[in-house]
PDB file of N, CA, C and O in Angstrom:
ATOM      1  N   MET A   1       1.003  -1.040   0.215  1.00  0.00           N
ATOM      2  CA  MET A   1       0.123   0.182  -0.392  1.00  0.00           C
ATOM      3  C   MET A   1       0.982   0.972  -0.014  1.00  0.00           C
ATOM      4  O   MET A   1       1.917   0.825   0.774  1.00  0.00           O
ATOM      5  N   LEU A   2       0.618   1.897  -0.646  1.00  0.00           N
ATOM      6  CA  LEU A   2       1.371   3.125  -0.768  1.00  0.00           C
ATOM      7  C   LEU A   2      -0.053   4.790  -0.007  1.00  0.00           C
ATOM      8  O   LEU A   2      -1.250   5.023  -0.174  1.00  0.00           O
ATOM      9  N   VAL A   3       0.998   5.413   0.711  1.00  0.00           N
ATOM     10  CA  VAL A   3      -0.011   6.756   1.024  1.00  0.00           C
ATOM     11  C   VAL A   3       1.044   7.538   1.442  1.00  0.00           C
ATOM     12  O   VAL A   3       1.953   7.651   2.265  1.00  0.00           O
ATOM     13  N   LEU A   4       0.177   8.303  -0.062  1.00  0.00           N
ATOM     14  CA  LEU A   4       1.603   9.540   0.151  1.00  0.00           C
ATOM     15  C   LEU A   4       0.118  10.702   0.944  1.00  0.00           C
ATOM     16  O   LEU A   4      -1.068  10.379   0.895  1.00  0.00           O
ATOM     17  N   GLY A   5       0.580  11.834   1.511  1.00  0.00           N
ATOM     18  CA  GLY A   5       0.467  13.077   2.141  1.00  0.00           C
ATOM     19  C   GLY A   5       0.554  14.162   1.265  1.00  0.00           C
ATOM     20  O   GLY A   5       1.576  13.952   0.613  1.00  0.00           O
ATOM     21  N   ALA A   6      -0.006  15.309   0.856  1.00  0.00           N
ATOM     22  CA  ALA A   6       0.378  16.644   0.969  1.00  0.00           C
ATOM     23  C   ALA A   6       1.127  17.430   2.122  1.00  0.00           C
ATOM     24  O   ALA A   6       0.615  17.178   3.212  1.00  0.00           O
ATOM     25  N   GLY A   7       2.106  18.239   2.187  1.00  0.00           N
ATOM     26  CA  GLY A   7       2.489  18.667   2.988  1.00  0.00           C
ATOM     27  C   GLY A   7       1.899  19.642   3.597  1.00  0.00           C
ATOM     28  O   GLY A   7       1.706  19.718   4.811  1.00  0.00           O
ATOM     29  N   GLU A   8       1.396  20.921   2.238  1.00  0.00           N
ATOM     30  CA  GLU A   8       0.675  21.439   2.311  1.00  0.00           C
ATOM     31  C   GLU A   8      -0.764  21.555   2.719  1.00  0.00           C
ATOM     32  O   GLU A   8      -1.241  22.645   3.035  1.00  0.00           O
ATOM     33  N   ASP A   9      -1.423  20.506   2.716  1.00  0.00           N
ATOM     34  CA  ASP A   9      -2.508  19.363   2.568  1.00  0.00           C
ATOM     35  C   ASP A   9      -3.923  20.783   3.780  1.00  0.00           C
ATOM     36  O   ASP A   9      -4.224  20.181   4.811  1.00  0.00           O
ATOM     37  N   ARG A  10      -4.254  21.471   3.761  1.00  0.00           N
ATOM     38  CA  ARG A  10      -5.324  22.577   4.346  1.00  0.00           C
ATOM     39  C   ARG A  10      -6.529  22.102   4.778  1.00  0.00           C
ATOM     40  O   ARG A  10      -7.334  22.661   5.523  1.00  0.00           O
ATOM     41  N   LEU A  11      -6.614  20.745   4.119  1.00  0.00           N
ATOM     42  CA  LEU A  11      -8.045  20.121   4.008  1.00  0.00           C
ATOM     43  C   LEU A  11      -7.452  18.640   4.949  1.00  0.00           C
ATOM     44  O   LEU A  11      -7.868  18.628   6.107  1.00  0.00           O
ATOM     45  N   ILE A  12      -7.087  18.156   4.789  1.00  0.00           N
ATOM     46  CA  ILE A  12      -6.380  16.491   5.391  1.00  0.00           C
ATOM     47  C   ILE A  12      -4.835  16.593   6.366  1.00  0.00           C
ATOM     48  O   ILE A  12      -3.693  16.251   6.059  1.00  0.00           O
ATOM     49  N   PRO A  13      -5.335  17.157   7.524  1.00  0.00           N
ATOM     50  CA  PRO A  13      -4.227  16.804   8.280  1.00  0.00           C
ATOM     51  C   PRO A  13      -2.976  15.760   7.936  1.00  0.00           C
ATOM     52  O   PRO A  13      -2.878  14.646   7.422  1.00  0.00           O
ATOM     53  N   ALA A  14      -2.305  16.495   8.364  1.00  0.00           N
ATOM     54  CA  ALA A  14      -0.986  14.920   8.686  1.00  0.00           C
ATOM     55  C   ALA A  14      -1.251  13.897   9.609  1.00  0.00           C
ATOM     56  O   ALA A  14      -0.986  12.726   9.340  1.00  0.00           O
ATOM     57  N   ASP A  15      -1.571  14.115  10.290  1.00  0.00           N
ATOM     58  CA  ASP A  15      -1.945  13.182  11.459  1.00  0.00           C
ATOM     59  C   ASP A  15      -2.945  12.535  10.795  1.00  0.00           C
ATOM     60  O   ASP A  15      -3.539  12.405  11.866  1.00  0.00           O
ATOM     61  N   ALA A  16      -3.557  12.097  10.149  1.00  0.00           N
ATOM     62  CA  ALA A  16      -5.010  11.604   9.399  1.00  0.00           C
ATOM     63  C   ALA A  16      -4.258  10.631   8.360  1.00  0.00           C
ATOM     64  O   ALA A  16      -4.542   9.455   8.132  1.00  0.00           O
ATOM     65  N   VAL A  17      -2.845  11.694   7.566  1.00  0.00           N
ATOM     66  CA  VAL A  17      -2.539  10.700   6.133  1.00  0.00           C
ATOM     67  C   VAL A  17      -1.662   9.485   7.157  1.00  0.00           C
ATOM     68  O   VAL A  17      -1.445   8.393   6.631  1.00  0.00           O
ATOM     69  N   ARG A  18      -1.176   9.721   8.621  1.00  0.00           N
ATOM     70  CA  ARG A  18      -0.436   8.745   8.786  1.00  0.00           C
ATOM     71  C   ARG A  18      -0.833   7.505   9.660  1.00  0.00           C
ATOM     72  O   ARG A  18      -0.285   6.463  10.022  1.00  0.00           O
ATOM     73  N   ARG A  19      -2.248   8.214   9.852  1.00  0.00           N
ATOM     74  CA  ARG A  19      -3.441   7.017  10.923  1.00  0.00           C
ATOM     75  C   ARG A  19      -3.506   6.248   9.881  1.00  0.00           C
ATOM     76  O   ARG A  19      -2.848   5.217  10.021  1.00  0.00           O
ATOM     77  N   CYS A  20      -4.366   6.414   8.306  1.00  0.00           N
ATOM     78  CA  CYS A  20      -4.006   5.959   7.600  1.00  0.00           C
ATOM     79  C   CYS A  20      -3.630   4.756   6.913  1.00  0.00           C
ATOM     80  O   CYS A  20      -4.203   3.874   6.273  1.00  0.00           O
ATOM     81  N   ALA A  21      -1.523   5.260   7.562  1.00  0.00           N
ATOM     82  CA  ALA A  21      -0.972   4.619   6.794  1.00  0.00           C
ATOM     83  C   ALA A  21      -1.043   3.202   7.607  1.00  0.00           C
ATOM     84  O   ALA A  21      -1.255   2.072   7.166  1.00  0.00           O
ATOM     85  N   LEU A  22      -0.762   3.703   9.123  1.00  0.00           N
ATOM     86  CA  LEU A  22      -0.448   2.696   9.807  1.00  0.00           C
ATOM     87  C   LEU A  22      -1.908   2.089   9.522  1.00  0.00           C
ATOM     88  O   LEU A  22      -1.611   1.171   8.759  1.00  0.00           O
ATOM     89  N   TRP A  23      -2.952   2.052   9.631  1.00  0.00           N
ATOM     90  CA  TRP A  23      -4.084   1.161   9.378  1.00  0.00           C
ATOM     91  C   TRP A  23      -3.813   0.628   7.859  1.00  0.00           C
ATOM     92  O   TRP A  23      -4.869   0.419   7.262  1.00  0.00           O
ATOM     93  N   HIS A  24      -3.142   0.477   7.426  1.00  0.00           N
ATOM     94  CA  HIS A  24      -3.000  -0.324   6.040  1.00  0.00           C
ATOM     95  C   HIS A  24      -1.603  -0.770   6.965  1.00  0.00           C
ATOM     96  O   HIS A  24      -1.829  -1.836   7.537  1.00  0.00           O
ATOM     97  N   GLY A  25      -0.871  -0.484   7.121  1.00  0.00           N
ATOM     98  CA  GLY A  25       0.703  -1.292   7.483  1.00  0.00           C
ATOM     99  C   GLY A  25       1.603  -0.641   6.890  1.00  0.00           C
ATOM    100  O   GLY A  25       2.271  -1.204   6.022  1.00  0.00           O
ATOM    101  N   THR A  26       1.829   0.718   7.230  1.00  0.00           N
ATOM    102  CA  THR A  26       2.582   0.770   6.011  1.00  0.00           C
ATOM    103  C   THR A  26       2.866   2.208   6.614  1.00  0.00           C
ATOM    104  O   THR A  26       2.473   2.282   7.778  1.00  0.00           O
ATOM    105  N   GLU A  27       3.480   3.444   6.101  1.00  0.00           N
ATOM    106  CA  GLU A  27       4.035   4.604   6.370  1.00  0.00           C
ATOM    107  C   GLU A  27       4.050   4.552   5.559  1.00  0.00           C
ATOM    108  O   GLU A  27       4.274   3.687   4.712  1.00  0.00           O
ATOM    109  N   ALA A  28       3.482   6.747   5.643  1.00  0.00           N
ATOM    110  CA  ALA A  28       2.753   7.708   5.177  1.00  0.00           C
ATOM    111  C   ALA A  28       4.426   7.902   5.050  1.00  0.00           C
ATOM    112  O   ALA A  28       5.301   7.581   5.855  1.00  0.00           O
ATOM    113  N   GLU A  29       4.581   8.859   3.102  1.00  0.00           N
ATOM    114  CA  GLU A  29       5.300   9.646   2.915  1.00  0.00           C
ATOM    115  C   GLU A  29       4.340  10.990   2.253  1.00  0.00           C
ATOM    116  O   GLU A  29       3.262  10.869   1.672  1.00  0.00           O
ATOM    117  N   PHE A  30       5.427  12.870   2.664  1.00  0.00           N
ATOM    118  CA  PHE A  30       4.503  13.209   2.443  1.00  0.00           C
ATOM    119  C   PHE A  30       5.676  14.204   1.439  1.00  0.00           C
ATOM    120  O   PHE A  30       6.900  14.336   1.428  1.00  0.00           O
ATOM    121  N   LEU A  31       4.555  14.758   0.678  1.00  0.00           N
ATOM    122  CA  LEU A  31       5.348  15.371  -0.687  1.00  0.00           C
ATOM    123  C   LEU A  31       5.269  17.322   0.500  1.00  0.00           C
ATOM    124  O   LEU A  31       4.425  17.857   1.218  1.00  0.00           O
ATOM    125  N   PRO A  32       6.521  17.627   0.083  1.00  0.00           N
ATOM    126  CA  PRO A  32       5.980  18.215   1.051  1.00  0.00           C
ATOM    127  C   PRO A  32       5.834  20.029   0.454  1.00  0.00           C
ATOM    128  O   PRO A  32       5.434  20.971   1.139  1.00  0.00           O
ATOM    129  N   GLU A  33       6.106  20.059  -0.397  1.00  0.00           N
ATOM    130  CA  GLU A  33       5.412  21.536  -1.378  1.00  0.00           C
ATOM    131  C   GLU A  33       4.209  21.130  -1.932  1.00  0.00           C
ATOM    132  O   GLU A  33       3.748  21.734  -2.900  1.00  0.00           O
ATOM    133  N   MET A  34       3.604  20.111  -1.401  1.00  0.00           N
ATOM    134  CA  MET A  34       2.006  19.870  -3.045  1.00  0.00           C
ATOM    135  C   MET A  34       1.161  20.496  -1.567  1.00  0.00           C
ATOM    136  O   MET A  34       1.654  20.653  -0.450  1.00  0.00           O
ATOM    137  N   GLY A  35      -0.656  20.849  -2.149  1.00  0.00           N
ATOM    138  CA  GLY A  35      -1.236  21.652  -1.643  1.00  0.00           C
ATOM    139  C   GLY A  35      -2.385  19.971  -2.258  1.00  0.00           C
ATOM    140  O   GLY A  35      -2.290  19.204  -3.216  1.00  0.00           O
ATOM    141  N   HIS A  36      -3.095  20.054  -1.390  1.00  0.00           N
ATOM    142  CA  HIS A  36      -4.491  19.323  -0.918  1.00  0.00           C
ATOM    143  C   HIS A  36      -4.924  18.066  -3.017  1.00  0.00           C
ATOM    144  O   HIS A  36      -5.115  16.898  -3.355  1.00  0.00           O
ATOM    145  N   LEU A  37      -4.848  19.231  -3.556  1.00  0.00           N
ATOM    146  CA  LEU A  37      -4.864  18.200  -5.338  1.00  0.00           C
ATOM    147  C   LEU A  37      -3.089  18.426  -6.170  1.00  0.00           C
ATOM    148  O   LEU A  37      -2.575  19.182  -6.994  1.00  0.00           O
ATOM    149  N   MET A  38      -2.654  17.158  -5.258  1.00  0.00           N
ATOM    150  CA  MET A  38      -1.706  17.094  -5.659  1.00  0.00           C
ATOM    151  C   MET A  38      -1.384  16.795  -7.034  1.00  0.00           C
ATOM    152  O   MET A  38      -0.300  16.865  -7.614  1.00  0.00           O
ATOM    153  N   MET A  39      -2.688  16.400  -7.508  1.00  0.00           N
ATOM    154  CA  MET A  39      -2.453  15.991  -9.400  1.00  0.00           C
ATOM    155  C   MET A  39      -2.408  17.124 -10.120  1.00  0.00           C
ATOM    156  O   MET A  39      -2.193  17.138 -11.332  1.00  0.00           O
ATOM    157  N   LEU A  40      -2.682  18.509  -9.153  1.00  0.00           N
ATOM    158  CA  LEU A  40      -2.678  19.878  -9.808  1.00  0.00           C
ATOM    159  C   LEU A  40      -1.760  20.864 -10.400  1.00  0.00           C
ATOM    160  O   LEU A  40      -1.715  21.622 -11.369  1.00  0.00           O
ATOM    161  N   GLU A  41      -0.660  20.329  -8.831  1.00  0.00           N
ATOM    162  CA  GLU A  41       0.082  21.214  -7.637  1.00  0.00           C
ATOM    163  C   GLU A  41       0.817  21.494  -9.689  1.00  0.00           C
ATOM    164  O   GLU A  41       0.474  21.119 -10.810  1.00  0.00           O
ATOM    165  N   PRO A  42       2.064  22.460  -9.005  1.00  0.00           N
ATOM    166  CA  PRO A  42       3.130  22.469 -10.409  1.00  0.00           C
ATOM    167  C   PRO A  42       3.986  21.486 -10.432  1.00  0.00           C
ATOM    168  O   PRO A  42       4.511  21.261 -11.522  1.00  0.00           O
ATOM    169  N   GLY A  43       4.395  20.575  -9.187  1.00  0.00           N
ATOM    170  CA  GLY A  43       5.220  19.793  -8.721  1.00  0.00           C
ATOM    171  C   GLY A  43       4.667  18.223  -9.463  1.00  0.00           C
ATOM    172  O   GLY A  43       5.344  17.204  -9.595  1.00  0.00           O
ATOM    173  N   TRP A  44       3.145  18.459  -9.896  1.00  0.00           N
ATOM    174  CA  TRP A  44       2.512  16.930  -9.754  1.00  0.00           C
ATOM    175  C   TRP A  44       3.382  16.114 -11.379  1.00  0.00           C
ATOM    176  O   TRP A  44       2.678  15.474 -12.159  1.00  0.00           O
ATOM    177  N   ALA A  45       4.981  16.297 -11.653  1.00  0.00           N
ATOM    178  CA  ALA A  45       5.323  15.669 -12.535  1.00  0.00           C
ATOM    179  C   ALA A  45       5.934  14.594 -11.530  1.00  0.00           C
ATOM    180  O   ALA A  45       5.684  13.397 -11.679  1.00  0.00           O
ATOM    181  N   GLY A  46       6.875  15.142 -10.339  1.00  0.00           N
ATOM    182  CA  GLY A  46       7.351  14.241  -9.530  1.00  0.00           C
ATOM    183  C   GLY A  46       6.387  12.676  -8.794  1.00  0.00           C
ATOM    184  O   GLY A  46       6.487  11.449  -8.770  1.00  0.00           O
ATOM    185  N   LEU A  47       5.519  13.737  -8.310  1.00  0.00           N
ATOM    186  CA  LEU A  47       4.296  12.681  -7.966  1.00  0.00           C
ATOM    187  C   LEU A  47       4.190  11.681  -8.940  1.00  0.00           C
ATOM    188  O   LEU A  47       4.039  10.494  -8.650  1.00  0.00           O
ATOM    189  N   ALA A  48       4.240  11.970  -9.710  1.00  0.00           N
ATOM    190  CA  ALA A  48       3.939  11.405 -11.115  1.00  0.00           C
ATOM    191  C   ALA A  48       4.803  10.168 -11.495  1.00  0.00           C
ATOM    192  O   ALA A  48       4.445   9.015 -11.735  1.00  0.00           O
ATOM    193  N   ALA A  49       5.988  10.709 -11.485  1.00  0.00           N
ATOM    194  CA  ALA A  49       7.509   9.781 -11.215  1.00  0.00           C
ATOM    195  C   ALA A  49       7.254   8.418 -10.066  1.00  0.00           C
ATOM    196  O   ALA A  49       7.270   7.194 -10.204  1.00  0.00           O
ATOM    197  N   ARG A  50       6.971   9.522  -8.672  1.00  0.00           N
ATOM    198  CA  ARG A  50       7.148   8.273  -7.993  1.00  0.00           C
ATOM    199  C   ARG A  50       6.040   7.411  -7.705  1.00  0.00           C
ATOM    200  O   ARG A  50       6.168   6.449  -6.949  1.00  0.00           O
ATOM    201  N   LEU A  51       4.700   7.777  -8.402  1.00  0.00           N
ATOM    202  CA  LEU A  51       4.230   6.711  -8.611  1.00  0.00           C
ATOM    203  C   LEU A  51       4.127   5.764  -9.778  1.00  0.00           C
ATOM    204  O   LEU A  51       3.136   5.050  -9.628  1.00  0.00           O
ATOM    205  N   GLU A  52       4.623   5.563 -10.613  1.00  0.00           N
ATOM    206  CA  GLU A  52       5.068   5.234 -11.416  1.00  0.00           C
ATOM    207  C   GLU A  52       6.160   4.116 -11.063  1.00  0.00           C
ATOM    208  O   GLU A  52       6.190   2.903 -11.270  1.00  0.00           O
ATOM    209  N   GLY A  53       6.990   4.956 -10.486  1.00  0.00           N
ATOM    210  CA  GLY A  53       8.175   3.772  -9.839  1.00  0.00           C
ATOM    211  C   GLY A  53       7.380   2.752  -8.774  1.00  0.00           C
ATOM    212  O   GLY A  53       7.426   1.522  -8.786  1.00  0.00           O
ATOM    213  N   TRP A  54       6.715   3.522  -7.944  1.00  0.00           N
ATOM    214  CA  TRP A  54       6.367   2.231  -7.179  1.00  0.00           C
ATOM    215  C   TRP A  54       4.810   0.956  -7.599  1.00  0.00           C
ATOM    216  O   TRP A  54       4.458  -0.034  -6.957  1.00  0.00           O
ATOM    217  N   LEU A  55       4.292   1.465  -8.720  1.00  0.00           N
ATOM    218  CA  LEU A  55       3.016   0.312  -9.373  1.00  0.00           C
ATOM    219  C   LEU A  55       4.786  -0.561 -10.372  1.00  0.00           C
ATOM    220  O   LEU A  55       5.110  -1.739 -10.219  1.00  0.00           O
ATOM    221  N   ARG A  56       5.439   0.298 -11.130  1.00  0.00           N
ATOM    222  CA  ARG A  56       6.426  -0.990 -10.992  1.00  0.00           C
ATOM    223  C   ARG A  56       7.063  -1.856 -10.292  1.00  0.00           C
ATOM    224  O   ARG A  56       6.810  -3.002 -10.662  1.00  0.00           O
ATOM    225  N   ARG A  57       8.063  -1.763  -9.103  1.00  0.00           N
ATOM    226  CA  ARG A  57       8.200  -1.978  -8.769  1.00  0.00           C
ATOM    227  C   ARG A  57       6.861  -3.275  -7.872  1.00  0.00           C
ATOM    228  O   ARG A  57       7.471  -3.720  -6.900  1.00  0.00           O
ATOM    229  N   LEU A  58       6.145  -3.593  -7.894  1.00  0.00           N
ATOM    230  CA  LEU A  58       4.381  -4.408  -7.907  1.00  0.00           C
ATOM    231  C   LEU A  58       4.698  -5.497  -8.935  1.00  0.00           C
ATOM    232  O   LEU A  58       4.633  -6.698  -8.672  1.00  0.00           O
ATOM    233  N   GLY A  59       5.162  -4.822 -10.528  1.00  0.00           N
ATOM    234  CA  GLY A  59       5.331  -5.397 -11.123  1.00  0.00           C
ATOM    235  C   GLY A  59       4.098  -6.170 -11.607  1.00  0.00           C
ATOM    236  O   GLY A  59       4.214  -7.036 -12.474  1.00  0.00           O
TER     237      GLY A  59
END
């Protein structure tokens, strides 16, 4: 399970992201300069690359 949080998210608190990750038996990763709508933020390409790498490792 991959749980990503946005470091600048004003809607979902970091603690909620961490608890979600714990529920799924993993650790949350945070993208520090991202806001709530990560796929629309200026750094979206880095997020997409992170997701692609994770998916490729799944096989």
